[in-house]
C-alpha positions in Angstrom: 103.8 121.6 -4.9 105.7 121.9 -8.0 109.1 123.1 -7.1 108.8 119.9 -4.5 108.0 117.5 -6.6 110.9 119.0 -8.9 113.5 118.7 -6.1 112.8 115.3 -5.1 112.2 114.1 -8.7 115.9 115.5 -9.5 117.9 115.1 -6.2 116.1 112.3 -4.0 117.3 114.2 -0.7 115.6 117.0 1.5 117.2 120.5 0.3 118.4 123.6 2.3 116.4 127.3 2.5 118.2 127.8 -0.6 117.4 124.2 -2.9 120.6 123.2 -2.3 120.5 119.4 -1.4 121.3 118.4 2.0 124.3 115.5 2.3 122.6 112.9 4.5 124.7 110.8 3.7 126.7 110.3 6.9 123.4 112.4 9.1 123.9 112.0 12.6 126.3 109.1 12.4 127.6 107.8 15.4 128.1 104.4 17.2 125.9 101.9 16.9 123.5 101.6 19.9 123.6 97.5 19.3 124.4 95.4 16.0 123.5 92.0 17.3 120.0 90.9 17.9 118.6 89.7 21.1 115.9 87.7 22.3 112.4 89.4 22.6 110.5 88.0 26.2 107.0 87.4 25.9 107.1 86.1 22.2 104.4 83.6 23.2 102.0 86.3 25.0 102.9 88.5 22.4 101.6 86.5 19.3 98.3 85.7 21.2 97.2 89.5 22.3 98.7 91.4 19.0 97.2 88.6 16.5 101.1 88.1 14.5 101.0 85.6 12.1 103.5 83.7 10.5 102.3 83.4 7.1 101.4 87.0 6.1 103.6 89.7 4.9 101.6 93.3 5.1 100.8 94.9 1.2 100.3 98.1 2.8 102.2 101.4 0.7 104.8 102.9 2.6 106.2 106.3 0.6 108.3 108.2 1.2 108.6 112.2 -0.9 110.7 115.0 0.6 109.6 118.9 1.5 112.3 121.1 2.2 114.8 119.8 5.2 111.9 117.1 6.1 110.9 113.5 4.9 107.5 113.0 4.4 106.2 109.1 5.0 102.9 107.8 3.9 101.9 104.0 5.7 98.9 102.1 4.8 98.5 100.5 8.0 94.9 100.1 7.5 94.9 96.8 8.0 91.3 96.2 6.4 89.7 98.0 9.0 89.6 97.8 12.5 87.4 94.2 12.4 89.9 92.8 10.0 93.0 93.6 12.0 93.5 91.0 13.8 94.2 89.3 10.7 96.1 90.9 9.0 99.8 91.2 9.1 101.8 94.4 10.5 103.6 96.8 8.5 107.2 97.0 9.3 109.4 100.2 7.9 113.0 100.7 7.8 114.3 105.2 8.4 117.2 104.8 6.1 119.2 107.9 4.7 117.5 108.6 1.9 114.1 108.1 3.1 111.5 105.6 4.4 111.1 102.0 3.1 108.7 98.5 3.9 110.5 96.2 5.1 108.7 92.6 3.5 108.4 90.5 6.3 105.8 88.4 8.4 105.5 89.2 12.1 107.2 85.8 12.9 110.5 86.6 11.1 110.2 90.0 12.7 110.7 88.7 16.0 114.7 87.8 15.0 115.4 90.9 12.6 116.5 94.4 12.7 116.4 95.2 9.5 113.2 97.0 10.8 112.7 100.2 13.3 109.2 99.9 13.1 105.6 98.2 13.0 102.0 99.8 12.8 98.5 98.4 12.2 95.4 100.4 12.9 96.8 102.9 16.2 99.0 101.2 17.2 103.2 102.3 16.9 105.4 99.5 18.1 109.4 99.9 17.8 112.3 97.5 17.0 114.2 97.1 20.4 112.3 96.2 23.9 109.1 94.2 24.1 108.4 94.2 20.6 111.8 93.8 18.9 115.1 91.8 18.9 117.0 95.1 18.0 117.8 98.6 20.2 114.7 100.8 18.7 114.5 104.3 21.3 112.5 106.7 21.6 111.7 109.7 23.8 109.3 111.9 24.0 109.9 115.8 23.5 108.5 118.3 26.1 108.7 121.8 27.7 107.5 122.9 25.0 108.9 122.1 21.9 108.1 121.4 18.5 108.9 119.4 16.0 109.9 122.3 14.2 111.9 124.2 16.8 114.0 120.8 17.4 117.4 121.0 15.5 119.7 118.6 17.2 119.6 115.7 20.0 118.8 117.8 24.0 121.4 117.1 25.6 121.0 114.1 29.0 118.3 113.0 26.5 117.5 109.0 27.3 115.5 106.9 25.0 112.8 104.4 26.0 112.5 101.0 24.7 109.3 99.6 24.5 107.9 97.7 27.8 104.5 96.7 27.8 104.5 93.1 29.7 105.0 92.5 33.1 108.4 89.3 35.0 105.0 87.0 34.1 104.4 88.2 30.7 101.3 90.1 31.2 100.1 92.6 29.0 99.6 96.3 30.0 97.3 98.2 28.8 97.5 102.2 28.0 94.7 102.9 29.8 93.0 104.4 26.9 90.1 102.2 27.1 90.4 100.7 23.7 90.6 97.1 23.8 94.0 95.3 22.8 95.8 98.1 23.3 99.4 97.7 24.7 101.3 100.8 26.8 104.1 101.4 23.6 106.7 104.2 24.2 105.1 106.3 21.3 101.8 106.0 22.5 101.5 109.6 23.1 101.1 110.3 19.6 97.2 110.3 19.6 94.0 111.2 22.0 90.8 110.0 21.4 87.7 111.3 21.9 85.4 109.5 18.8 88.3 108.8 16.6 92.0 109.8 16.5 93.4 113.0 17.5 97.5 113.7 16.3 98.5 115.5 19.3 101.7 116.4 17.1 104.4 115.5 20.0 108.2 115.8 18.5 109.6 112.8 19.0 113.9 111.9 18.7 113.5 107.9 17.6 117.2 106.3 18.3 117.8 103.5 16.1 120.1 100.3 16.6 123.2 102.1 13.7 123.6 105.2 16.2 121.5 107.8 13.9 118.8 110.0 15.6 115.8 111.1 13.7 113.4 113.9 15.2 109.5 112.7 14.1 105.8 113.8 14.9 102.8 111.7 13.5 100.6 114.7 11.6 97.7 112.4 10.8 96.2 109.0 10.8 93.5 109.6 8.2 93.5 111.8 5.3 94.9 115.0 6.4 91.3 116.9 5.7 90.1 114.5 7.6 93.0 114.5 10.4 91.7 118.1 10.7 87.7 117.6 11.1 89.0 115.2 13.7 91.2 117.1 15.8 89.0 120.1 15.4 85.2 118.5 15.9 86.3 115.0 17.4 84.6 113.5 15.0 85.5 112.1 11.2 83.4 108.7 9.0 86.7 108.5 7.8 88.4 105.7 8.3 91.9 105.2 9.9 95.3 103.6 9.8 96.9 106.1 6.9 99.9 107.5 8.5 101.2 110.7 7.7 105.1 110.7 9.2 107.4 113.7 9.2 110.0 113.1 9.8 114.6 114.5 9.7 117.8 112.7 10.0 119.5 114.8 13.2 
């Protein structure tokens, strides 16, 4: 732990096995997938269904540290607890080459902005594209028994899915979890539900608007010790919405 903190303080970048800082300035650089925002469908329905606000900006903390070759980003998307979430704004996150940061923007403005990549509130994770936003951020769930650690490059033939949880009549399509107001988002497979939210450790590839690809796994929705309790026993008394995201650029 002391070594990791020292390296972060001195370099601010991931390091290889020898402790040498990695050059991430143009890691995974490629052609942009999109450069201009597009109109988001079903905006009126989404404002109501997902309780979007035009007068609030989330102050949920977003902090990034370095762990070896990975970034570890914690996001406070607790939104004051389940009973208060609808009154709170979503947290917006941008994945930069040197870490992830919060984007201070209200929900209404986010519908016209490409300056964020992911939005979170409670257990719902949305990406900036498709039915969620005007950008083109897409995700692919990596199957075949892959783990986050085993992914070192983008598999040939990978295709990316954007959020698509409204039908042509702008009716919300839920994820069949039984939880109210839970849209069928593209990244919904990160969690399971018993009496608490378990983490599946499903690894994802996320393609950003500028063409960069990151691998990402949701390690925790509760404080880490409480997440371990939830995963092993199916129950916890801890408050949720405190994400731990592990990710790296490919």
